[in-house]
N, C-alpha and C positions, 0 to 999 in steps of 0.2 A: 726440642724443649717444650713446645706446645703439646706434643704427644704425652710427655711425662706429666704435665699439668692435668691433662684430661684423665689419665689413668689415676692420678692422685685424687681428683675430685670424685671419680667413680667409686674409688675405694671408700671415701668418706661417706658417700650416699649409702652404699651397701652396709657400712658399719652402723650408720644411724638407724637404718631399717631393722637390722638384726638386733640392735640394742633395744629398740622399741618392742620387738616381738618376744625376744628371749630373756630380756632383763626387766620384766615387769616388777614394779615395786611390791615388796612384801609388806602387807598391812594387816592389822588386827581386824578380826571380824566377830560380829556378835553370834550368839547361839541361834537366834531367830531373826528373820528379816521379812519385810513386806514391801512390795513395790509394783511397778507396772512395766509394760513393754509395748513397743510398736515395731512392726516388721513388714517389709515389702516382700512379696512372694511371686513366684512364677513356677511353671511346671509343665510336665508332659503327661500324656495318657498312657498308663501301663496296659490298658485294655486295647486289644487290637484284633483284627480279623485277617484272613488271607488277603483281603483287598484293601486294608487300611493300615495306617501307621500314625504314631503320635508325633506332634510337632510342638515346639516351645511356645507358651503363651504367658502373658503377664496378667496378674489379678488386677482388676480396676480399683480395688480398695485395699488398704493395708490391714494386717491383723492388729488387734489391739486387745489388751486385757490386763488382769492383775495376777500377781504371782507371789507366793510365799515360800520360804525355805527354812529348814531346821537342820542344825549341825548333828551329825551322827558319830563324830569322833572327837577326841580331846583336842586335837590340833586345829579343829574347825576349818579343815580344808576339804571336807566331804559333806555334802548336804543332800537331803531328800527334798524334792521340790514338788509343788502342786500349783496349778494355774487354772484360771477360768477366763475365757474371752470369746471373741468373735473371730473366726477364721474365714479367709476368702481363698477359694481354690479356682484355678484356671487351667484348662487343658484345651488342646486343639488336635483334631483328628482329620486326616486327609486320605483320600484314595490314592493308590499308586499302582503302577504296572509291575506285577511280580517278576516279569522277565527283564525289564530294563532297570527296575528299582527307582524309577522317577515318579514323582507325583503327577496325578492327572486332575482334570477339572470335573470329574464325575460326581465327587462327593467331598464336602468340607463341613466341619462342625466346630464351632467355637463355644466352649462351655464356661460359665461363671457360676460358682456355687457359694452361697453364704451359709455358714455353719456356726452353731454354738459348740465351742471346743473346750474339753477338759483334759488336762495333761498331768501325768504323774511320772516322776523320774528321779534320777540321781545326777548330781553335778559335782565335779572335782575341780578345785582351784590349784594352780601350779601343778598340773597333771604331768607326771614324770619329769618335773622341773623343766618342761619345755613349753607346754601350752598354758596360757593364762587361765583358760577354762576348758573343760571337756565334759559333756553330758550325754546321757542316754535317756530316752523317755518313751512312754506309751501314751497315745492320745486317742480319745474317742470324740467323734464329731457327729452332731445331730444336725442334719441339713434343715435350714429354715426356708430356703428358696433356691431354685436352680433354673436358670434360663439358658437356652442355647440357640445360637444362630446356625442354621444348617440348610443345605440344599435339598435334603431329604428329611422328612419327619421320622427319624430312625427309631424313636421311642414310641411311635404310634400314639401321640396325644390327640390326634384327630381321627375321625372314623375313616375317611378316605385318604389314602396315601397316593399322591400323584408322582409320576416319574420326574426326576430332576431336570430343570431347565437351566441349571447353573446359578439361579438366584438364591441368595441367602435370605431366609425368612426366620423370624424370631418365634420361638416356642417357649412356653413355661410349663414345666413338668408339674402335674397335680401333686398335692402334698402326700397323698396316700401312695404315691410311687417312689417317694424318697425314703431311704433307710439309713440307719446309723452305720458309719464305717469307721474302722480302726486303722491307726497308723503306728509304725515304729520309726523312730528317728534319732538323730544325733545333733549335737550343737558343739561348735568349736569357737571359743572366744578369740577374737583378734586382738583386743586390748581391753584391759580392766584397770580403772584408775579410782583411787579414793576420792570421794566428793561428799563433803559434810560428814554426816554420820553413816554414810553408806558407800555404795560402789556404783559406778557407771560403767557399763560394758557394751561393747560393740561385738556382735557375734554373727556367725554363719550357721544356718540350719539346713538340714536335709532330712527328708522323710519319705516313706513309702507306704501307701495305703495297702493294707492287707486284705481288705474286703472292698466291695463295690458300692457305689452310691445309689444306683437306680434299681428298683425292684422290677424285674422283667416280667411281662405278662405272657402267659401261654397263648399260642395262636388259637383263636376260637374257630377259625376256618382256614384251611390250607388254600392259598390263592391258586387259581387254575394255572398261573404261569410261574408258580414257585419253583425255584431251582433252575429256571431257564435264564441263563446269563443275558443281561440286557433287557429282559422283559419285566421281571419282578423288581420294583424300585428298591426293595430291601434285601434282595438276594446278595449274600456275602456280607451283610451288615447286621444280621439279626442277632448275633451274639455280642455286638459292640456295647460296651458299658462305659462308665466313668470311674477310673481308678487312678487317682493322681500320684505322680512322683513329683515332689515339690522341693524347691530350693529357695532360701530366703536370706535377706540381710536385715538385721534388726538392732535396735538399741534398747537396753534394759537398765532400770535403776532399782536398786535394792537398798532399803533403809533399815538399819539395825534397830530392832525394837526390844531386844532382850540380850 
């Protein structure tokens, strides 16, 4: 009898969750809306070398910004969107043994980058009558600041690069070494509910940087020990850059103004 009760309760929980996700309320929307968003983010580094790989890291600050949308069909379930805000990117790179596949203590880098972000895309409500929201976007990011804690000054911000002793030191990349990078991404709404004259949405976002953040400098002098494994402190790391793969969870409010 207790087993039957447990199965019945499990069925009710699953039914409630399915109803929340698949049976979102159908509500009228305006032609134009304006609102804001806040989103927590984390990510990996898509840039790697033969001796390094990416690991997940959380951004220390959330993304925040304003967003506008405009309906592009009569049903008002498809919108073009544009946003402007501040984005925070985080990646972590570690050295690893290519034979065992395990990380080593020879190199580690934790990067946090603050960027001015502009986004343009499309968003669909009640997408395929399954998802509350689904969107695709293109985003351009102008880095304002990038700091990294690393065991090796891999971007050569200092004149003399010492071999790693395993200690993390903080470096700030000069502004002229930062470059605009582009992302392609998607958003999936978890739940959208009417609130006042607008909509409150909780969503998941994923994005991939198509270009890299750091402007690499050509070597002005080939080190005597360049290419000798274990001697040159940047051997095997000279092509490492910052190219975030990001995932985030956010909240958005859109107020109908037209």
